[in-house]
N, C-alpha and C positions, 0 to 999 in steps of 0.2 A: 506491499499500499504506498512505499516511499514515493512513486510517480502521480501524485494527484494532486491538482489547481486549485489550490481556494479559491474562495469565492475574493468578487474583489469588494472592495467597502464602496456603496455609495454614496453617499454621506453620512455624516457624522450627527454623533447622538450624548446632548448636554445628560448631565446626572439630573439634572428635573427635568427633561424630555424624558428617561430613561425611567425614572417614577411615574411620570404620566401615562406610559406606553404599560406597563406591569400592573398601575391599578384596572387600567379603560380591560385589559385582556382578564382579569379577574374582575371583570363586571363592576367593579365599587365604583362608587360614589365620592368628593370628595368627602361631604360630608360622612361618612361612611367610614373614611380610611379614618378622618380624625377620626372618628368614635373609638373607632379601634384601636390608638395610635396615641391618644390624648395630647398628644397632637392640633392645636385649631385647625380646624380647619382652611383659613385668609393665611397664614401659614406654609401649608400645605402649600394653597396658590400661587404663594410667590418662591415653594422651589420653584415649580413647576414651572415656573417663565423667568426663573429663567434670575426676577429678582431679588433671594435671596443665593448666600449657597448654601445647597442643602447639608454639609457636616458629617465630623464620624458619627458620634453621636443620635442624631434624627435618622441616621442616613443606620444604623444597627435596628431603632428601634419597627422605622416601616418596613427594611427590612423583615424581621421576624411577621407584621403583620398579612406584609403584602409574598409572604410561603420562598423569601429569597434569599443568596448571600451579600452579606453589602458592600461585597466587590462591584457586584450585578450596579448600581447603580450608583458608589460613588469613583470606580474608572465604569464607565462603559461602551468606552472604544479603544480599552487594554487588550492588545495581540502579543501574545507570547511570540516571539524571534524563536526558530526551534534552531537557531543558529547561539540561541541563547543560551536555552533549555538546558539540567546539568543530564550530563549521559550515561 
């Protein structure tokens, strides 16, 4: 399987967009996510729109509610280069 060709990235996603996408995929409203996390809906809106930074602690809380790893939210565009991977 060494000869695979990775898909090309067509768009970059910000941490806030990552939160929105995962929230919408789980069919949650901002209000529902706010209830699950204790984070105000206005703060979730600000995170999704990029007006405020996500931050590691909020990422942990949101990731728990969204059932994903916090890195998915904090580093949505990060990709491991195979030459950097441990052999």
